[in-house]
C-alpha positions as CSV (number, residue, x, y, z in Angstrom):
1,M,105.2,-106.8,17.5
2,S,108.6,-106.8,19.3
3,G,110.4,-103.5,19.0
4,D,113.7,-105.3,18.3
5,L,112.5,-106.9,15.1
6,E,115.1,-106.7,12.4
7,F,115.0,-107.0,8.6
8,V,117.3,-108.3,5.9
9,D,116.4,-107.3,2.3
10,G,117.7,-109.3,-0.6
11,H,117.7,-106.7,-3.3
12,A,117.8,-102.9,-3.9
13,D,119.2,-100.8,-6.7
14,T,120.0,-97.9,-4.5
15,L,123.7,-97.7,-5.4
16,A,123.0,-96.5,-8.9
17,R,120.4,-94.0,-7.7
18,Y,123.1,-92.4,-5.4
19,W,125.7,-92.5,-8.2
20,E,123.4,-90.7,-10.6
21,A,122.7,-88.0,-8.0
22,G,126.4,-87.6,-7.1
23,K,125.7,-88.3,-3.5
24,S,127.6,-90.1,-0.8
25,L,125.8,-93.0,0.8
26,D,125.7,-91.3,4.2
27,Q,123.7,-88.4,2.8
28,P,119.8,-88.3,2.9
29,H,118.2,-88.8,-0.5
30,P,114.5,-88.0,-0.5
31,Q,114.1,-89.3,-4.0
32,A,115.5,-92.7,-3.1
33,D,113.4,-95.5,-1.7
34,L,116.1,-96.3,0.7
35,D,118.8,-94.3,2.5
36,L,121.0,-95.1,5.5
37,Q,119.2,-93.0,8.1
38,R,115.7,-94.4,7.3
39,A,117.0,-97.9,7.0
40,L,118.5,-97.9,10.4
41,A,115.5,-96.2,12.0
42,V,113.2,-99.0,11.0
43,G,115.5,-101.9,11.9
44,L,116.9,-102.8,8.5
45,R,120.1,-104.7,9.6
46,A,121.4,-106.0,6.3
47,Q,120.8,-105.0,2.7
48,F,122.0,-106.6,-0.6
49,F,122.9,-103.6,-2.8
50,A,122.8,-104.8,-6.4
51,L,124.3,-103.2,-9.5
52,A,122.7,-103.8,-12.9
53,P,124.5,-103.5,-16.2
54,V,121.9,-101.1,-17.5
55,C,121.1,-97.7,-16.0
56,R,118.2,-95.5,-17.2
57,G,117.9,-97.7,-20.2
58,V,121.6,-97.5,-21.3
59,Y,124.0,-100.4,-21.1
60,R,127.1,-99.1,-19.2
61,E,129.8,-100.7,-21.2
62,P,132.6,-101.5,-20.5
63,F,130.8,-103.2,-17.6
64,S,133.9,-103.6,-15.4
65,R,134.5,-99.8,-15.5
66,W,130.9,-99.1,-14.5
67,A,131.0,-101.7,-11.7
68,L,134.2,-100.3,-10.3
69,Q,132.9,-96.8,-10.3
70,V,129.7,-97.7,-8.4
71,L,131.3,-100.2,-6.0
72,D,133.7,-97.5,-5.0
73,L,130.7,-95.5,-3.8
74,L,130.0,-98.1,-1.2
75,H,133.6,-98.8,-0.3
76,S,134.3,-95.1,0.1
77,A,131.4,-94.7,2.6
78,A,132.2,-97.9,4.5
79,E,135.8,-96.8,5.0
80,R,134.8,-93.7,6.9
81,P,134.4,-94.6,10.6
82,E,131.7,-92.0,11.2
83,V,129.4,-93.6,8.6
84,P,127.2,-96.4,10.1
85,L,127.8,-98.8,7.2
86,L,129.7,-102.1,7.2
87,L,130.8,-103.8,4.0
88,A,129.6,-107.3,4.8
89,T,131.2,-110.5,3.5
90,S,129.9,-113.0,6.0
91,A,127.0,-113.7,8.3
92,Q,129.1,-112.7,11.3
93,D,129.3,-109.2,9.8
94,I,125.6,-108.8,10.4
95,E,126.1,-109.4,14.1
96,T,129.1,-107.0,14.0
97,A,126.9,-104.3,12.3
98,R,124.3,-104.8,15.0
99,H,126.8,-104.1,17.8
100,Q,128.0,-101.0,15.9
101,G,124.6,-99.7,15.1
102,A,125.4,-100.0,11.5
103,L,123.9,-101.4,8.3
104,A,125.6,-104.5,6.9
105,A,125.9,-104.0,3.2
106,F,126.3,-107.0,0.9
107,L,127.4,-106.3,-2.7
108,A,125.6,-108.0,-5.6
109,L,126.0,-107.9,-9.4
110,E,122.8,-108.3,-11.4
111,G,123.9,-110.2,-14.4
112,A,126.9,-112.2,-15.6
113,D,127.4,-109.5,-18.1
114,F,129.9,-108.0,-15.6
115,L,132.1,-111.1,-16.1
116,E,132.4,-110.7,-19.9
117,G,133.0,-114.5,-20.1
118,E,135.9,-114.5,-17.6
119,L,135.9,-116.3,-14.3
120,A,139.0,-114.2,-13.3
121,L,136.7,-111.2,-13.2
122,L,134.4,-113.0,-10.8
123,R,137.3,-113.7,-8.5
124,A,138.3,-110.1,-8.7
125,Y,134.8,-108.9,-7.8
126,Y,134.8,-111.4,-4.9
127,R,138.0,-109.7,-3.5
128,L,136.1,-106.4,-3.7
129,G,133.3,-107.9,-1.6
130,V,130.7,-109.2,-4.1
131,R,128.8,-112.0,-2.5
132,L,125.8,-112.5,-4.8
133,L,125.5,-112.8,-8.6
134,V,122.3,-112.8,-10.6
135,L,123.1,-115.0,-13.6
136,A,121.2,-112.8,-16.2
137,H,119.5,-109.5,-16.4
138,F,117.6,-108.1,-19.5
139,R,119.6,-109.6,-22.3
140,R,121.5,-112.8,-23.1
141,N,125.0,-113.0,-21.8
142,A,127.9,-115.5,-21.9
143,A,126.4,-117.6,-19.1
144,A,122.6,-117.6,-19.4
145,D,119.4,-116.4,-21.0
146,P,117.0,-113.9,-19.3
147,T,113.3,-114.1,-19.1
148,T,113.0,-111.2,-21.6
149,E,114.6,-113.0,-24.5
150,P,111.9,-114.3,-26.8
151,G,111.6,-118.0,-27.0
152,T,114.2,-118.8,-24.3
153,R,114.2,-122.5,-23.8
154,S,117.9,-123.0,-23.5
155,R,120.2,-124.3,-20.8
156,L,123.3,-122.7,-19.4
157,T,126.2,-122.3,-21.7
158,R,129.5,-124.1,-20.9
159,F,130.7,-120.9,-19.3
160,G,127.5,-120.8,-17.3
161,E,128.1,-124.3,-16.0
162,Q,131.6,-123.4,-14.9
163,L,130.2,-120.2,-13.3
164,V,127.8,-122.1,-11.1
165,F,130.6,-124.3,-9.8
166,E,132.9,-121.3,-9.2
167,L,130.2,-119.4,-7.3
168,A,129.8,-122.4,-5.0
169,R,133.6,-122.7,-4.6
170,L,134.1,-119.1,-3.7
171,G,131.0,-118.8,-1.5
172,I,128.9,-116.4,-3.7
173,I,125.1,-116.8,-3.7
174,C,123.7,-117.9,-7.1
175,D,120.6,-115.9,-7.9
176,C,118.1,-117.0,-10.5
177,A,116.0,-113.9,-10.6
178,H,115.6,-112.7,-14.3
179,V,116.8,-116.1,-15.5
180,A,115.0,-118.1,-18.2
181,E,113.1,-121.3,-17.2
182,G,115.4,-123.7,-18.9
183,C,118.5,-122.1,-17.4
184,V,116.9,-122.2,-13.9
185,D,116.3,-126.0,-14.4
186,H,119.9,-126.4,-15.3
187,V,121.1,-124.4,-12.2
188,F,119.0,-126.7,-9.9
189,E,120.7,-129.7,-11.6
190,L,124.2,-128.4,-11.0
191,S,124.4,-126.2,-8.0
192,P,125.8,-127.8,-4.9
193,N,124.5,-124.9,-2.8
194,P,121.0,-123.6,-2.3
195,V,120.0,-120.9,-4.8
196,V,117.7,-117.9,-4.5
197,F,115.3,-115.7,-6.5
198,S,116.3,-112.5,-4.7
199,H,113.4,-110.3,-6.0
200,A,110.4,-112.1,-7.5
201,N,106.9,-113.2,-6.7
202,C,104.6,-116.2,-7.4
203,R,103.6,-116.9,-11.0
204,A,100.5,-118.8,-9.9
205,L,99.1,-115.5,-8.6
206,C,100.5,-113.1,-11.2
207,D,101.5,-114.6,-14.6
208,H,104.6,-112.5,-15.2
209,P,107.7,-114.2,-16.7
210,R,109.8,-112.8,-13.9
211,N,107.8,-114.5,-11.3
212,V,108.5,-118.0,-9.9
213,S,106.6,-121.1,-10.9
214,D,105.2,-123.5,-8.3
215,R,107.6,-126.1,-9.7
216,H,110.6,-124.0,-8.9
217,L,109.1,-122.9,-5.5
218,K,108.9,-126.5,-4.5
219,Q,112.5,-127.0,-5.6
220,L,113.6,-124.0,-3.4
221,G,111.9,-125.6,-0.5
222,A,113.4,-129.0,-1.1
223,T,117.0,-127.6,-1.5
224,G,117.0,-124.9,1.2
225,G,116.9,-122.0,-1.2
226,L,114.6,-119.0,-0.9
227,I,112.6,-116.4,-2.7
228,G,112.7,-112.7,-1.7
229,L,109.3,-111.4,-2.4
230,S,109.4,-108.2,-4.3
231,F,107.4,-104.9,-3.9
232,V,107.3,-104.3,-7.7
233,P,103.6,-103.6,-8.5
234,F,103.4,-105.5,-11.8
235,F,105.0,-108.6,-10.1
236,V,102.2,-108.5,-7.5
237,D,99.1,-108.0,-9.7
238,A,98.6,-106.5,-13.2
239,Q,95.3,-104.9,-12.2
240,R,95.3,-104.3,-8.5
241,P,98.7,-104.3,-6.9
242,T,98.0,-103.8,-3.2
243,L,99.6,-104.7,0.1
244,E,96.9,-107.3,0.7
245,R,97.7,-108.8,-2.7
246,W,101.4,-108.9,-1.7
247,L,100.4,-110.8,1.4
248,D,98.6,-113.3,-0.9
249,H,101.9,-114.0,-2.6
250,L,103.4,-114.5,0.9
251,D,100.7,-117.0,1.8
252,H,101.2,-118.9,-1.5
253,A,105.0,-119.0,-1.3
254,V,104.8,-120.3,2.3
255,Q,102.3,-122.9,1.3
256,V,104.4,-124.2,-1.7
257,A,108.0,-123.6,-0.6
258,G,107.6,-123.6,3.2
259,I,108.2,-120.9,5.8
260,E,112.0,-121.5,5.8
261,S,112.3,-120.5,2.1
262,V,110.4,-117.1,2.0
263,A,112.0,-113.7,2.7
264,I,112.0,-110.1,1.5
265,G,113.5,-108.8,-1.7
266,S,112.0,-105.4,-2.1
267,D,113.7,-104.1,-5.3
268,F,113.7,-100.6,-3.8
269,D,115.0,-98.0,-6.3
270,G,114.6,-100.5,-9.1
271,M,110.9,-100.3,-9.9
272,G,110.5,-96.8,-11.4
273,E,108.1,-94.3,-10.0
274,D,105.1,-96.6,-9.4
275,H,104.8,-98.1,-5.9
276,I,102.3,-100.1,-4.1
277,P,100.5,-98.0,-1.4
278,G,102.0,-99.1,1.9
279,L,105.1,-100.4,0.3
280,E,106.6,-97.2,-1.0
281,D,110.0,-97.1,0.6
282,V,112.1,-98.6,3.4
283,G,109.9,-96.9,6.0
284,C,107.1,-99.4,5.2
285,L,108.9,-102.4,6.9
286,P,107.4,-102.0,10.4
287,R,103.8,-101.7,9.0
288,L,104.5,-104.7,6.7
289,A,105.5,-106.7,9.8
290,E,102.2,-105.8,11.5
291,E,100.2,-106.9,8.4
292,I,102.1,-110.2,8.3
293,L,101.1,-110.8,12.0
294,R,97.5,-109.8,11.2
295,R,97.5,-112.5,8.5
296,G,97.9,-115.0,11.3
297,Y,101.6,-115.7,11.2
298,S,103.4,-116.2,14.5
299,S,106.2,-113.9,15.8
300,E,108.6,-116.8,15.1
301,D,107.3,-117.0,11.5
302,L,107.7,-113.2,11.1
303,R,111.3,-113.3,12.3
304,K,112.1,-116.0,9.7
305,I,110.5,-113.9,6.9
306,A,111.9,-110.6,8.1
307,S,115.6,-111.7,8.6
308,E,116.3,-115.2,9.8
309,N,115.9,-117.0,6.5
310,W,118.3,-114.7,4.7
311,I,120.8,-115.0,7.5
312,R,120.6,-118.8,7.5
313,L,121.3,-118.9,3.7
314,I,124.1,-116.3,4.0
315,R,125.7,-118.4,6.7
316,Q,125.3,-121.6,4.7
317,V,126.6,-120.3,1.3
318,I,128.8,-117.3,2.1
319,G,130.0,-118.3,5.6
């Protein structure tokens, strides 16, 4: 494996973990799955840092106040020249971060809850650097239903339809992780841009509602979208979540969606205390790369999975 292999990760909940601990992002955090020092040491070049509307089981309303508090954590760190962190708003920023020896940090909001039914708030978050939005999280919002709502068979609301078009106009990635099946179908009908499932796995291998059906994997492949395969144990296997089983999900996603549509979406700091052995924290990425090669993937395939597929989609949707 080449020593210059780099990684892009589509989802981590690390910002809230740091906020809870009262730490700056440049400080080591042994209790976190990811920190800046370890990330750079293993070649993580870009990370989508997501903020969810719920923290430790409590909805942090008003959501805009919660978002501004936590987004300030990243902005404050990125504004300090001695901190190797770059607030990224384009694909070019990944290259800039590489030259600076820094981590390119993309901001994401996990749920249209943060918009409270107002597209003006989306535009304000965009100005603050948000470049990915998950349409739903754990409860129904003004745009879409989540997979956790019982009997969800609905489509997007009228606001949800407007939101999909505004995401495309601004250049914000539309993320269907957590989103109910009917709403996902509606997104595929409407979105002029490729969409993603930033942190999910394959439902054919693990029948969890958060995982992606083969039908939607095929649509990702046909439209240039991608799935970021997650390290969450119960998305990998209900009985035996192992690294080998994660690789089975990789094989299946590649077979159904195609190698260009498969990437990494770890969900670091968002899966509780249970971790798959060998996928415990950001330090696992080099070993994961070795295991992918051992499965028979080429070095070119590995680069696509590790970083290039995310970079291609970022360039296409965000710019």
